[in-house]
KOLLUM-259808 format. One record per residue: x negated, z, y negated of N, C-alpha, C in turn. Coordinates in Angstrom, 3 decimals, padded with zeros to 6 digits. Last residue first. Layout:
+----------+----------+----------+----------+----------+----------+----------+----------+----------+
:      n.x :      n.z :      n.y :     ca.x :     ca.z :     ca.y :      c.x :      c.z :      c.y :
+----------+----------+----------+----------+----------+----------+----------+----------+----------+
:        X :        Z :        Y :        X :        Z :        Y :        X :        Z :        Y :
...
+----------+----------+----------+----------+----------+----------+----------+----------+----------+
// end
This chain:
+----------+----------+----------+----------+----------+----------+----------+----------+----------+
:      n.x :      n.z :      n.y :     ca.x :     ca.z :     ca.y :      c.x :      c.z :      c.y :
+----------+----------+----------+----------+----------+----------+----------+----------+----------+
: -011.125 : -032.470 : -035.107 : -011.219 : -033.016 : -036.472 : -010.162 : -032.409 : -037.378 :
: -010.834 : -031.796 : -032.519 : -011.297 : -030.741 : -033.418 : -011.442 : -031.218 : -034.860 :
: -010.030 : -034.102 : -031.245 : -009.155 : -032.942 : -031.188 : -009.576 : -031.830 : -032.146 :
: -012.179 : -035.885 : -031.753 : -010.829 : -036.203 : -032.195 : -009.952 : -034.948 : -032.258 :
: -014.393 : -034.600 : -030.593 : -014.401 : -034.920 : -032.011 : -012.987 : -035.162 : -032.531 :
: -013.515 : -034.530 : -027.893 : -013.821 : -033.299 : -028.619 : -013.743 : -033.540 : -030.123 :
: -013.301 : -037.293 : -027.361 : -012.121 : -036.432 : -027.257 : -012.338 : -035.132 : -028.040 :
: -015.965 : -038.087 : -027.641 : -014.958 : -038.633 : -028.550 : -013.696 : -037.779 : -028.544 :
: -017.043 : -036.710 : -025.481 : -017.510 : -036.393 : -026.832 : -016.512 : -036.892 : -027.871 :
: -015.715 : -038.072 : -023.424 : -015.445 : -036.643 : -023.634 : -015.913 : -036.202 : -025.024 :
: -016.830 : -040.599 : -023.695 : -015.379 : -040.439 : -023.865 : -015.025 : -038.970 : -024.122 :
: -019.500 : -040.058 : -023.093 : -019.170 : -040.513 : -024.452 : -017.670 : -040.381 : -024.709 :
: -019.603 : -036.959 : -021.192 : -019.614 : -038.420 : -021.314 : -019.293 : -038.806 : -022.759 :
: -021.597 : -034.114 : -020.780 : -020.460 : -034.735 : -021.474 : -020.635 : -036.254 : -021.577 :
: -023.830 : -032.878 : -019.743 : -022.907 : -033.521 : -018.798 : -021.759 : -034.260 : -019.474 :
: -025.070 : -031.650 : -021.880 : -025.763 : -032.773 : -021.234 : -024.835 : -033.540 : -020.297 :
: -023.376 : -029.507 : -022.433 : -023.444 : -030.635 : -023.366 : -024.074 : -031.861 : -022.718 :
: -024.019 : -027.841 : -020.280 : -022.647 : -028.330 : -020.449 : -022.670 : -029.577 : -021.329 :
: -026.709 : -027.295 : -020.817 : -026.358 : -028.014 : -019.583 : -024.941 : -028.567 : -019.649 :
: -026.595 : -025.920 : -023.334 : -027.292 : -027.206 : -023.193 : -026.861 : -027.979 : -021.958 :
: -024.399 : -024.329 : -025.155 : -024.680 : -024.507 : -023.719 : -025.277 : -025.886 : -023.493 :
: -024.581 : -024.059 : -027.928 : -023.943 : -023.002 : -027.143 : -024.278 : -023.092 : -025.662 :
: -025.919 : -026.309 : -028.745 : -026.323 : -025.031 : -029.311 : -025.720 : -023.847 : -028.569 :
: -024.466 : -028.353 : -027.627 : -025.708 : -027.958 : -026.977 : -026.222 : -026.625 : -027.502 :
: -022.542 : -028.791 : -029.542 : -022.139 : -028.162 : -028.281 : -023.374 : -027.632 : -027.557 :
: -024.251 : -030.081 : -031.404 : -023.542 : -028.847 : -031.769 : -023.121 : -028.087 : -030.516 :
: -025.095 : -032.324 : -029.978 : -026.085 : -031.352 : -030.449 : -025.431 : -030.022 : -030.810 :
: -022.655 : -033.703 : -029.612 : -023.390 : -033.191 : -028.442 : -024.391 : -032.108 : -028.866 :
: -022.145 : -034.335 : -032.292 : -021.208 : -033.489 : -031.554 : -021.916 : -032.881 : -030.345 :
: -024.312 : -036.050 : -032.801 : -024.187 : -034.800 : -033.558 : -023.252 : -033.829 : -032.841 :
: -023.734 : -038.137 : -031.063 : -024.998 : -037.414 : -030.901 : -024.952 : -036.071 : -031.627 :
: -021.270 : -039.078 : -032.070 : -021.316 : -038.401 : -030.772 : -022.618 : -037.635 : -030.556 :
: -019.697 : -039.167 : -034.783 : -021.134 : -039.170 : -034.491 : -021.353 : -038.389 : -033.201 :
: -017.045 : -038.796 : -035.184 : -017.526 : -040.166 : -035.126 : -019.009 : -040.276 : -034.812 :
: -017.376 : -035.796 : -036.977 : -016.496 : -036.713 : -036.248 : -017.024 : -038.142 : -036.327 :
: -018.666 : -033.741 : -038.196 : -019.497 : -034.750 : -037.532 : -018.676 : -035.792 : -036.792 :
: -016.760 : -031.979 : -039.070 : -017.527 : -032.700 : -040.092 : -018.347 : -033.838 : -039.487 :
: -015.945 : -030.957 : -036.628 : -014.977 : -031.686 : -037.457 : -015.703 : -032.523 : -038.506 :
: -018.305 : -029.654 : -035.917 : -017.849 : -030.800 : -035.120 : -016.849 : -031.623 : -035.921 :
: -018.310 : -027.626 : -037.829 : -019.404 : -028.600 : -037.826 : -019.026 : -029.844 : -037.028 :
: -016.044 : -026.186 : -037.041 : -016.062 : -026.841 : -038.356 : -017.153 : -027.905 : -038.427 :
: -017.009 : -025.259 : -034.595 : -015.818 : -026.112 : -034.618 : -015.763 : -026.875 : -035.940 :
: -019.061 : -023.634 : -035.509 : -019.401 : -024.803 : -034.690 : -018.236 : -025.786 : -034.647 :
: -017.603 : -021.667 : -036.811 : -018.516 : -022.503 : -037.607 : -018.948 : -023.752 : -036.840 :
: -016.147 : -020.478 : -034.640 : -015.455 : -021.234 : -035.692 : -016.374 : -022.119 : -036.533 :
: -017.948 : -021.139 : -031.547 : -017.564 : -020.268 : -032.653 : -016.909 : -021.114 : -033.749 :
: -016.994 : -022.210 : -028.326 : -017.607 : -022.529 : -029.610 : -017.067 : -021.593 : -030.680 :
: -017.688 : -021.972 : -024.935 : -016.933 : -021.422 : -026.056 : -017.707 : -021.703 : -027.338 :
: -017.371 : -024.051 : -022.114 : -018.203 : -023.578 : -023.206 : -017.257 : -023.047 : -024.278 :
: -017.115 : -024.312 : -018.522 : -016.594 : -024.248 : -019.888 : -017.653 : -023.774 : -020.852 :
: -016.115 : -025.776 : -015.440 : -017.181 : -025.260 : -016.292 : -016.641 : -025.260 : -017.711 :
: -014.081 : -026.960 : -013.949 : -013.898 : -025.582 : -014.410 : -015.115 : -024.963 : -015.093 :
: -014.214 : -029.634 : -013.621 : -014.870 : -028.827 : -012.587 : -014.857 : -027.331 : -012.926 :
: -013.059 : -030.599 : -015.950 : -012.262 : -030.651 : -014.723 : -012.881 : -029.819 : -013.598 :
: -014.060 : -028.328 : -018.613 : -014.150 : -029.580 : -017.858 : -013.305 : -029.481 : -016.595 :
: -013.020 : -026.886 : -021.592 : -013.091 : -026.724 : -020.146 : -013.080 : -028.100 : -019.483 :
: -013.785 : -025.181 : -024.422 : -013.725 : -026.538 : -023.887 : -013.988 : -026.422 : -022.391 :
: -012.433 : -023.006 : -026.786 : -012.936 : -023.156 : -025.423 : -012.743 : -024.601 : -024.991 :
: -013.098 : -021.674 : -029.948 : -012.594 : -022.821 : -029.200 : -013.252 : -022.858 : -027.828 :
: -012.077 : -019.225 : -032.250 : -012.984 : -019.599 : -031.166 : -012.318 : -020.685 : -030.333 :
: -010.268 : -018.305 : -034.051 : -010.851 : -019.616 : -034.328 : -011.841 : -020.066 : -033.273 :
: -008.831 : -015.955 : -033.748 : -010.279 : -015.868 : -033.947 : -010.920 : -017.188 : -034.369 :
: -006.076 : -016.750 : -033.686 : -006.505 : -015.516 : -034.347 : -007.997 : -015.527 : -034.691 :
: -005.808 : -019.129 : -032.241 : -005.382 : -019.103 : -033.642 : -005.846 : -017.850 : -034.395 :
: -008.231 : -020.570 : -030.244 : -007.516 : -019.321 : -030.486 : -007.114 : -019.260 : -031.963 :
: -007.937 : -023.690 : -028.767 : -008.469 : -022.957 : -029.920 : -007.605 : -021.724 : -030.158 :
: -008.933 : -025.638 : -026.037 : -008.040 : -024.596 : -026.524 : -008.708 : -023.875 : -027.690 :
: -008.986 : -028.470 : -024.152 : -009.557 : -027.881 : -025.358 : -008.540 : -026.910 : -025.941 :
: -009.937 : -029.917 : -021.261 : -008.915 : -029.023 : -021.796 : -009.569 : -028.313 : -022.976 :
: -010.794 : -033.342 : -020.787 : -011.157 : -031.973 : -021.108 : -009.925 : -031.196 : -021.550 :
: -009.803 : -035.824 : -020.512 : -010.434 : -035.251 : -019.327 : -010.818 : -033.797 : -019.548 :
: -007.351 : -037.862 : -021.511 : -007.939 : -036.569 : -021.855 : -008.506 : -035.936 : -020.586 :
: -008.114 : -041.315 : -021.484 : -007.374 : -040.185 : -020.942 : -008.117 : -038.896 : -021.288 :
: -007.853 : -043.912 : -023.710 : -008.741 : -042.862 : -023.243 : -007.895 : -041.715 : -022.715 :
+----------+----------+----------+----------+----------+----------+----------+----------+----------+
// end
């Protein structure tokens, strides 16, 4: 699986930015990052968590991108 998303986590705040190749992005709060780590392996749950911040961004995520998010934030 190639990494199609750029995922950056701020060490000071814990806020995580997920950026797609088309430069659209979503910022996740530390509690959302923790929820994704807890939901690892459940792509529907990961999508639902991201959807809480940006529904249209979450709707565009492929299954490979959801897996990448879960893996990198686990």
